[in-house]
py3Dmol code that shows the C-alpha trace and the ligand (Angstrom):
import py3Dmol

protein = """\
ATOM      1  CA  MET A   1       0.000   0.000   0.000  1.00  0.00           C
ATOM      2  CA  ALA A   2       1.491   3.357  -1.036  1.00  0.00           C
ATOM      3  CA  THR A   3       1.356   6.356   1.258  1.00  0.00           C
ATOM      4  CA  VAL A   4       3.199   9.675   1.276  1.00  0.00           C
ATOM      5  CA  ILE A   5       5.765  11.430   3.407  1.00  0.00           C
ATOM      6  CA  LYS A   6       5.083  15.160   3.748  1.00  0.00           C
ATOM      7  CA  ALA A   7       8.455  16.276   2.477  1.00  0.00           C
ATOM      8  CA  GLU A   8      10.241  18.968   0.535  1.00  0.00           C
ATOM      9  CA  PRO A   9      10.292  19.773  -2.320  1.00  0.00           C
ATOM     10  CA  TYR A  10       7.035  17.777  -2.586  1.00  0.00           C
ATOM     11  CA  ASP A  11       5.301  14.790  -1.019  1.00  0.00           C
ATOM     12  CA  LEU A  12       7.164  11.519  -1.480  1.00  0.00           C
ATOM     13  CA  PRO A  13       5.004   8.459  -2.190  1.00  0.00           C
ATOM     14  CA  PHE A  14       6.512   5.335  -0.660  1.00  0.00           C
ATOM     15  CA  ASP A  15       5.629   1.758   0.155  1.00  0.00           C
ATOM     16  CA  PRO A  16       6.838   0.640   3.599  1.00  0.00           C
ATOM     17  CA  ARG A  17       7.472  -2.858   2.204  1.00  0.00           C
ATOM     18  CA  THR A  18      10.079  -1.505  -0.197  1.00  0.00           C
ATOM     19  CA  THR A  19      11.513   1.124   2.137  1.00  0.00           C
ATOM     20  CA  ALA A  20      14.546   0.830   4.402  1.00  0.00           C
ATOM     21  CA  LEU A  21      15.921   3.027   7.157  1.00  0.00           C
ATOM     22  CA  ILE A  22      19.658   3.629   6.918  1.00  0.00           C
ATOM     23  CA  ILE A  23      21.452   5.268   9.835  1.00  0.00           C
ATOM     24  CA  ILE A  24      24.800   6.710   8.833  1.00  0.00           C
ATOM     25  CA  ASP A  25      27.860   6.617  11.100  1.00  0.00           C
ATOM     26  CA  MET A  26      26.304   7.353  14.512  1.00  0.00           C
ATOM     27  CA  GLN A  27      29.653   6.324  15.994  1.00  0.00           C
ATOM     28  CA  ARG A  28      31.139   7.143  19.380  1.00  0.00           C
ATOM     29  CA  ASP A  29      34.194   8.843  17.871  1.00  0.00           C
ATOM     30  CA  PHE A  30      31.979  11.360  16.065  1.00  0.00           C
ATOM     31  CA  LEU A  31      29.329  11.933  18.754  1.00  0.00           C
ATOM     32  CA  GLU A  32      30.728  11.427  22.213  1.00  0.00           C
ATOM     33  CA  PRO A  33      32.587  13.993  24.294  1.00  0.00           C
ATOM     34  CA  GLY A  34      36.157  12.732  24.484  1.00  0.00           C
ATOM     35  CA  GLY A  35      36.085  11.149  21.014  1.00  0.00           C
ATOM     36  CA  PHE A  36      37.936  11.928  17.774  1.00  0.00           C
ATOM     37  CA  GLY A  37      35.513  14.678  16.687  1.00  0.00           C
ATOM     38  CA  ALA A  38      35.752  16.434  20.039  1.00  0.00           C
ATOM     39  CA  MET A  39      39.543  16.025  20.048  1.00  0.00           C
ATOM     40  CA  LEU A  40      39.628  18.000  16.782  1.00  0.00           C
ATOM     41  CA  GLY A  41      37.869  20.865  18.564  1.00  0.00           C
ATOM     42  CA  ASN A  42      34.338  20.225  17.327  1.00  0.00           C
ATOM     43  CA  ASP A  43      31.250  20.843  19.442  1.00  0.00           C
ATOM     44  CA  VAL A  44      29.703  17.371  19.568  1.00  0.00           C
ATOM     45  CA  SER A  45      26.440  18.733  20.991  1.00  0.00           C
ATOM     46  CA  LEU A  46      25.674  19.843  17.426  1.00  0.00           C
ATOM     47  CA  LEU A  47      25.622  16.193  16.393  1.00  0.00           C
ATOM     48  CA  ARG A  48      24.050  14.891  19.591  1.00  0.00           C
ATOM     49  CA  GLY A  49      20.859  16.850  18.831  1.00  0.00           C
ATOM     50  CA  ALA A  50      20.199  14.266  16.117  1.00  0.00           C
ATOM     51  CA  ILE A  51      20.139  11.340  18.549  1.00  0.00           C
ATOM     52  CA  GLU A  52      16.603  11.700  19.909  1.00  0.00           C
ATOM     53  CA  PRO A  53      14.879  12.215  16.527  1.00  0.00           C
ATOM     54  CA  CYS A  54      16.935   9.330  15.155  1.00  0.00           C
ATOM     55  CA  GLU A  55      15.825   7.106  18.053  1.00  0.00           C
ATOM     56  CA  ALA A  56      12.193   8.008  17.335  1.00  0.00           C
ATOM     57  CA  VAL A  57      12.498   7.151  13.623  1.00  0.00           C
ATOM     58  CA  LEU A  58      14.353   3.935  14.476  1.00  0.00           C
ATOM     59  CA  GLU A  59      11.618   2.890  16.917  1.00  0.00           C
ATOM     60  CA  ALA A  60       8.907   3.536  14.308  1.00  0.00           C
ATOM     61  CA  ALA A  61      10.837   1.714  11.579  1.00  0.00           C
ATOM     62  CA  ARG A  62      11.366  -1.323  13.823  1.00  0.00           C
ATOM     63  CA  ARG A  63       7.726  -1.310  14.908  1.00  0.00           C
ATOM     64  CA  HIS A  64       6.566  -1.297  11.290  1.00  0.00           C
ATOM     65  CA  GLY A  65       9.008  -4.004  10.226  1.00  0.00           C
ATOM     66  CA  LEU A  66      11.156  -1.920   7.862  1.00  0.00           C
ATOM     67  CA  LEU A  67      14.597  -3.134   6.952  1.00  0.00           C
ATOM     68  CA  VAL A  68      16.984  -1.193   9.217  1.00  0.00           C
ATOM     69  CA  LEU A  69      20.640  -0.826   8.286  1.00  0.00           C
ATOM     70  CA  HIS A  70      23.454   0.917  10.134  1.00  0.00           C
ATOM     71  CA  THR A  71      26.772   2.099   8.734  1.00  0.00           C
ATOM     72  CA  ARG A  72      30.141   2.714  10.351  1.00  0.00           C
ATOM     73  CA  GLU A  73      33.028   4.545   8.738  1.00  0.00           C
ATOM     74  CA  GLY A  74      36.299   2.787   9.430  1.00  0.00           C
ATOM     75  CA  HIS A  75      39.142   0.553   8.398  1.00  0.00           C
ATOM     76  CA  SER A  76      40.611  -2.845   9.051  1.00  0.00           C
ATOM     77  CA  PRO A  77      43.376  -2.856  11.679  1.00  0.00           C
ATOM     78  CA  ASP A  78      46.074  -3.282   9.016  1.00  0.00           C
ATOM     79  CA  MET A  79      44.712  -0.171   7.233  1.00  0.00           C
ATOM     80  CA  SER A  80      44.883  -1.998   3.893  1.00  0.00           C
ATOM     81  CA  ASP A  81      41.461  -0.582   2.933  1.00  0.00           C
ATOM     82  CA  CYS A  82      42.419   3.011   3.749  1.00  0.00           C
ATOM     83  CA  PRO A  83      43.767   5.083   0.871  1.00  0.00           C
ATOM     84  CA  PRO A  84      47.086   6.627   1.974  1.00  0.00           C
ATOM     85  CA  THR A  85      45.670   9.957   0.790  1.00  0.00           C
ATOM     86  CA  LYS A  86      42.800   9.651   3.279  1.00  0.00           C
ATOM     87  CA  GLN A  87      45.165   8.793   6.099  1.00  0.00           C
ATOM     88  CA  ALA A  88      47.430  11.735   5.291  1.00  0.00           C
ATOM     89  CA  ARG A  89      44.638  14.285   4.798  1.00  0.00           C
ATOM     90  CA  GLY A  90      44.697  17.142   7.250  1.00  0.00           C
ATOM     91  CA  ALA A  91      48.253  16.357   8.348  1.00  0.00           C
ATOM     92  CA  LEU A  92      46.864  15.625  11.802  1.00  0.00           C
ATOM     93  CA  GLU A  93      49.154  14.869  14.704  1.00  0.00           C
ATOM     94  CA  CYS A  94      46.637  12.188  15.695  1.00  0.00           C
ATOM     95  CA  GLY A  95      44.482  11.014  12.786  1.00  0.00           C
ATOM     96  CA  ILE A  96      42.855   7.942  11.235  1.00  0.00           C
ATOM     97  CA  GLY A  97      44.625   4.763  12.341  1.00  0.00           C
ATOM     98  CA  ASP A  98      46.464   6.430  15.227  1.00  0.00           C
ATOM     99  CA  ALA A  99      45.875   5.752  18.924  1.00  0.00           C
ATOM    100  CA  GLY A 100      43.152   8.217  19.912  1.00  0.00           C
ATOM    101  CA  PRO A 101      41.073   8.881  22.999  1.00  0.00           C
ATOM    102  CA  MET A 102      38.771   5.889  22.320  1.00  0.00           C
ATOM    103  CA  GLY A 103      41.239   3.473  20.769  1.00  0.00           C
ATOM    104  CA  ARG A 104      42.690   3.619  17.265  1.00  0.00           C
ATOM    105  CA  ILE A 105      40.754   6.205  15.315  1.00  0.00           C
ATOM    106  CA  LEU A 106      38.202   4.824  12.841  1.00  0.00           C
ATOM    107  CA  VAL A 107      39.595   1.308  13.124  1.00  0.00           C
ATOM    108  CA  ARG A 108      37.131  -1.583  13.309  1.00  0.00           C
ATOM    109  CA  GLY A 109      36.910  -3.248  16.686  1.00  0.00           C
ATOM    110  CA  GLU A 110      37.995  -0.142  18.594  1.00  0.00           C
ATOM    111  CA  PRO A 111      35.549   1.427  21.090  1.00  0.00           C
ATOM    112  CA  GLY A 112      35.357   4.767  19.283  1.00  0.00           C
ATOM    113  CA  HIS A 113      34.448   3.082  15.999  1.00  0.00           C
ATOM    114  CA  ASP A 114      31.326   1.488  17.436  1.00  0.00           C
ATOM    115  CA  ILE A 115      27.789   2.838  17.301  1.00  0.00           C
ATOM    116  CA  ILE A 116      26.521   4.912  20.243  1.00  0.00           C
ATOM    117  CA  PRO A 117      24.483   2.897  22.769  1.00  0.00           C
ATOM    118  CA  GLU A 118      21.283   4.907  22.164  1.00  0.00           C
ATOM    119  CA  LEU A 119      21.091   3.625  18.576  1.00  0.00           C
ATOM    120  CA  TYR A 120      22.792   0.266  18.925  1.00  0.00           C
ATOM    121  CA  PRO A 121      21.827  -2.217  16.188  1.00  0.00           C
ATOM    122  CA  MET A 122      19.514  -5.069  17.104  1.00  0.00           C
ATOM    123  CA  ALA A 123      20.433  -8.640  16.210  1.00  0.00           C
ATOM    124  CA  GLY A 124      19.750  -9.197  12.519  1.00  0.00           C
ATOM    125  CA  GLU A 125      20.042  -5.551  11.469  1.00  0.00           C
ATOM    126  CA  PRO A 126      22.838  -5.280   8.895  1.00  0.00           C
ATOM    127  CA  VAL A 127      25.823  -3.162   9.871  1.00  0.00           C
ATOM    128  CA  ILE A 128      27.670  -1.907   6.800  1.00  0.00           C
ATOM    129  CA  ASP A 129      31.334  -1.272   7.508  1.00  0.00           C
ATOM    130  CA  LYS A 130      32.431   1.272   4.937  1.00  0.00           C
ATOM    131  CA  PRO A 131      35.932   2.520   4.238  1.00  0.00           C
ATOM    132  CA  GLY A 132      34.679   5.598   2.395  1.00  0.00           C
ATOM    133  CA  LYS A 133      32.322   8.458   3.002  1.00  0.00           C
ATOM    134  CA  GLY A 134      29.635   6.945   0.784  1.00  0.00           C
ATOM    135  CA  ALA A 135      27.967   3.755   2.035  1.00  0.00           C
ATOM    136  CA  PHE A 136      27.899   2.186  -1.448  1.00  0.00           C
ATOM    137  CA  HIS A 137      31.640   2.461  -2.052  1.00  0.00           C
ATOM    138  CA  ALA A 138      33.407  -0.903  -1.526  1.00  0.00           C
ATOM    139  CA  THR A 139      30.479  -2.445   0.390  1.00  0.00           C
ATOM    140  CA  ASP A 140      27.666  -4.903  -0.318  1.00  0.00           C
ATOM    141  CA  LEU A 141      24.970  -2.341   0.542  1.00  0.00           C
ATOM    142  CA  GLU A 142      23.512  -2.183  -2.975  1.00  0.00           C
ATOM    143  CA  LEU A 143      23.301  -5.974  -3.205  1.00  0.00           C
ATOM    144  CA  LYS A 144      21.523  -6.166   0.140  1.00  0.00           C
ATOM    145  CA  LEU A 145      19.007  -3.486  -0.871  1.00  0.00           C
ATOM    146  CA  ARG A 146      18.326  -5.008  -4.311  1.00  0.00           C
ATOM    147  CA  ASN A 147      17.898  -8.490  -2.864  1.00  0.00           C
ATOM    148  CA  ARG A 148      15.206  -7.117  -0.545  1.00  0.00           C
ATOM    149  CA  GLY A 149      13.485  -5.149  -3.333  1.00  0.00           C
ATOM    150  CA  ILE A 150      14.194  -1.833  -1.613  1.00  0.00           C
ATOM    151  CA  LYS A 151      13.347   1.283  -3.622  1.00  0.00           C
ATOM    152  CA  THR A 152      13.178   4.047  -1.002  1.00  0.00           C
ATOM    153  CA  LEU A 153      15.673   4.983   1.700  1.00  0.00           C
ATOM    154  CA  ILE A 154      14.939   6.969   4.851  1.00  0.00           C
ATOM    155  CA  VAL A 155      18.321   8.444   5.742  1.00  0.00           C
ATOM    156  CA  CYS A 156      19.465   9.612   9.177  1.00  0.00           C
ATOM    157  CA  GLY A 157      22.913  10.121  10.693  1.00  0.00           C
ATOM    158  CA  VAL A 158      26.068  12.181  10.541  1.00  0.00           C
ATOM    159  CA  THR A 159      27.530  14.233   9.156  1.00  0.00           C
ATOM    160  CA  THR A 160      25.002  15.857   6.873  1.00  0.00           C
ATOM    161  CA  GLU A 161      27.430  17.365   4.394  1.00  0.00           C
ATOM    162  CA  VAL A 162      29.888  14.477   4.318  1.00  0.00           C
ATOM    163  CA  CYS A 163      28.720  10.869   4.713  1.00  0.00           C
ATOM    164  CA  VAL A 164      24.978  11.554   4.541  1.00  0.00           C
ATOM    165  CA  ASN A 165      25.276  13.653   1.374  1.00  0.00           C
ATOM    166  CA  THR A 166      27.763  11.288  -0.263  1.00  0.00           C
ATOM    167  CA  THR A 167      25.569   8.261   0.438  1.00  0.00           C
ATOM    168  CA  VAL A 168      22.404   9.971  -0.811  1.00  0.00           C
ATOM    169  CA  ARG A 169      24.142  11.001  -4.024  1.00  0.00           C
ATOM    170  CA  GLU A 170      25.402   7.458  -4.576  1.00  0.00           C
ATOM    171  CA  ALA A 171      21.922   6.075  -3.882  1.00  0.00           C
ATOM    172  CA  ASN A 172      20.268   8.585  -6.208  1.00  0.00           C
ATOM    173  CA  ASP A 173      22.575   7.627  -9.072  1.00  0.00           C
ATOM    174  CA  ARG A 174      21.592   4.002  -8.505  1.00  0.00           C
ATOM    175  CA  GLY A 175      17.877   4.778  -8.782  1.00  0.00           C
ATOM    176  CA  PHE A 176      16.925   4.749  -5.085  1.00  0.00           C
ATOM    177  CA  GLU A 177      14.657   7.506  -3.769  1.00  0.00           C
ATOM    178  CA  CYS A 178      16.022   9.041  -0.574  1.00  0.00           C
ATOM    179  CA  VAL A 179      14.372  11.139   2.075  1.00  0.00           C
ATOM    180  CA  VAL A 180      16.803  12.739   4.499  1.00  0.00           C
ATOM    181  CA  VAL A 181      15.396  13.257   7.983  1.00  0.00           C
ATOM    182  CA  SER A 182      16.362  16.848   8.738  1.00  0.00           C
ATOM    183  CA  ASP A 183      16.438  16.786  12.555  1.00  0.00           C
ATOM    184  CA  ALA A 184      17.901  13.250  12.658  1.00  0.00           C
ATOM    185  CA  THR A 185      21.028  14.406  10.837  1.00  0.00           C
ATOM    186  CA  GLY A 186      23.774  16.648  12.128  1.00  0.00           C
ATOM    187  CA  SER A 187      26.884  18.627  11.290  1.00  0.00           C
ATOM    188  CA  TYR A 188      29.589  20.241  13.400  1.00  0.00           C
ATOM    189  CA  PHE A 189      28.958  23.350  11.270  1.00  0.00           C
ATOM    190  CA  PRO A 190      25.446  24.882  11.398  1.00  0.00           C
ATOM    191  CA  GLU A 191      25.902  26.452   7.963  1.00  0.00           C
ATOM    192  CA  PHE A 192      26.832  23.078   6.449  1.00  0.00           C
ATOM    193  CA  GLN A 193      23.787  21.499   8.106  1.00  0.00           C
ATOM    194  CA  ARG A 194      21.517  24.063   6.461  1.00  0.00           C
ATOM    195  CA  VAL A 195      23.193  23.972   3.065  1.00  0.00           C
ATOM    196  CA  GLY A 196      23.682  20.188   3.178  1.00  0.00           C
ATOM    197  CA  LEU A 197      19.910  19.758   3.391  1.00  0.00           C
ATOM    198  CA  GLU A 198      19.220  22.506   0.846  1.00  0.00           C
ATOM    199  CA  MET A 199      21.417  20.771  -1.712  1.00  0.00           C
ATOM    200  CA  ILE A 200      19.462  17.517  -1.431  1.00  0.00           C
ATOM    201  CA  LYS A 201      16.091  19.068  -2.184  1.00  0.00           C
ATOM    202  CA  ALA A 202      17.167  21.834  -4.595  1.00  0.00           C
ATOM    203  CA  GLN A 203      16.074  21.906  -8.241  1.00  0.00           C
ATOM    204  CA  GLY A 204      12.987  19.796  -7.693  1.00  0.00           C
ATOM    205  CA  GLY A 205      14.766  17.263  -5.466  1.00  0.00           C
ATOM    206  CA  ILE A 206      17.925  16.782  -7.480  1.00  0.00           C
ATOM    207  CA  PHE A 207      19.265  14.226  -4.992  1.00  0.00           C
ATOM    208  CA  GLY A 208      16.105  13.483  -3.030  1.00  0.00           C
ATOM    209  CA  TRP A 209      13.716  14.749  -0.388  1.00  0.00           C
ATOM    210  CA  VAL A 210      13.998  16.287   3.080  1.00  0.00           C
ATOM    211  CA  ALA A 211      11.453  15.848   5.877  1.00  0.00           C
ATOM    212  CA  PRO A 212      11.435  16.210   9.661  1.00  0.00           C
ATOM    213  CA  SER A 213      11.232  13.119  11.852  1.00  0.00           C
ATOM    214  CA  ASP A 214       7.640  13.747  12.899  1.00  0.00           C
ATOM    215  CA  ALA A 215       6.511  13.743   9.241  1.00  0.00           C
ATOM    216  CA  VAL A 216       8.365  10.481   8.569  1.00  0.00           C
ATOM    217  CA  ILE A 217       6.946   8.846  11.681  1.00  0.00           C
ATOM    218  CA  ALA A 218       3.418  10.077  10.867  1.00  0.00           C
ATOM    219  CA  ALA A 219       3.728   8.559   7.383  1.00  0.00           C
ATOM    220  CA  LEU A 220       4.926   5.246   8.811  1.00  0.00           C
ATOM    221  CA  ASN A 221       2.037   5.220  11.275  1.00  0.00           C
ATOM    222  CA  ALA A 222      -0.559   6.117   8.630  1.00  0.00           C
TER     223      ALA A 222
END
"""
ligand_1 = """\
7
C5J
C 31.149 11.248 8.329
C 33.239 12.425 8.348
N 30.560 10.177 8.833
N 32.662 13.611 8.506
N 32.508 11.287 8.382
O 30.506 12.161 7.855
O 34.429 12.345 8.189
"""
view = py3Dmol.view(width=600, height=400)
view.addModel(protein, "pdb")
view.setStyle({"model": 0}, {"cartoon": {"style": "trace"}})
view.addModel(ligand_1, "xyz")
view.setStyle({"model": 1}, {"stick": {}})
view.zoomTo()
view.show()
């Protein structure tokens, strides 16, 4: 049964049976005080505002039986899946692969790489470990979505202008329709949050749609 999400730039028709929720990179190193993001001088409260709306969308998606997927940005301990250019970028004293405040930064298996407890995956929910910013790059995400007949993605997570935008653009090019949940996404930079959402819905929804969590939840409950 098709219903609509009250979204911008216009209502998005969707079928819950072919819709998945994807939560991007809600990892301790990005969101928690004392993590990598905070160590770089960022105000993590700007990202933490996304947690509650994200929890509400996650609860609704689970209750309605949607496929729920989580992603984590990170690398294998030997760093063989990390481009040297990525590792070098920023010329940080303590960067990706180095020992950080919550273990080696963005390395799989380290505490900081894991998902925050508030949004922890349930058994059976796929966790996509991605070495890039986009969740389709060098992962089996597309295969998993196609095998389940997924056509529409509800997208939450961080950061809006980096991994959320990159993933939505990848998804859009592959023919998926994406709605980004405005208050369930976050950026360390308020201007990037605003513009990151604007870019999705500009020009008649060039990359997709944007809607607040209450509109997405209302549509799921309809
Ligand atoms: C994400 C980043 N997840 N900002 N990563 O957006 O480096």
